C-alpha angles and dihedrals in degrees: 000000000000091000092054092050090052093050095053097069090049091051091048092052090049092053092048091052091052095046115099113256127223116296115271105247089218091060095051119098112263113252127228132179120198135166129250130185118256105216114045109117121239097356103059119008131190091253092056096256124117144115095267091044091053091050094050094045091049092049094052092042089055088051091052096249124141100226127200121190121211106204112212141148112287094244091059093045090053097044094046089053093048090054091046092239089131131034098228145008133185149244104015138152125206121269132170095252089067093067115118091008097113090248121140129177131229113269090245128035122248089223143338130236132194124224102231121187120217131192135192108276091234093055116116091206119110105189117176097191142009089266088066094060108104123240111260093038122129119227123191121226134158118270113247097010125118123246134178114287091248090064093058090043088067089075088069087061092057094260114143117227105211105209110207135173099259147338092274090061092048093048092049091050091048093050089052094047093245091127130028099226141358129212117216123189103223133180141187088273095061126106098206096200090054092047092052092048090052088062091047086241101115110155092349090090133046138198113258109176146320114264104187149312130268126196116212119208143175105255129209132199109217090197089070113089091239097037098100092043091051091050097047094046093049094049091049093048094043091053088054091052090053094049095049094040093239088135090060091051093050091047094050092046092055094044090055090052098046110029103063 
């Protein structure tokens, strides 16, 4: 009996030596939390899905970073980045108020959108450019979103930019002749008929002309303690997605889901 009792402590020590120890913190993937807007179809949706979200997640995964997305209204995402409270926000386009803020953009855009101008179908006007829109007109855009510089320049020509909550509101107002034109930012992923129906506009509005192109990026604030790390990791991971054509696969998957 004494021999058995003496063996047990030795066996226990042997088992403890073989058991895996706690993970070495240095070997764990670095963690990063950034913000993303919550209402940009089909790029960044309220449930966290979206084409841009998939691209950003894939880029950081390729760089070996454990990414967490905080899904918030775009205005908050933008303001938190400007004040350096977060390391990164997407998707953003450049505007003058970002100067001297410490903000830099990714070297390549996540996606591109066209500024397309729509009129009421009953309108007799046939403008070919923003310069053809008459002074005193009202043009609907989305409050807080970025547009090409030439859109904002219209205000110098006594054209009112009606800043509404979303495209659906602008389209509804246009269909009911409450504004003279609406500008929609559209991409290769858009099904135009579905977008117009969302605004209850349907055939009540028509496309007039294209007013410019905007490139949308993931943006970083280098004044945040993780800003440079977030930027470097994204650029490294994104380059990997380009070289192995994962970007093309993500793009085609989303086009099949959205353009039908």
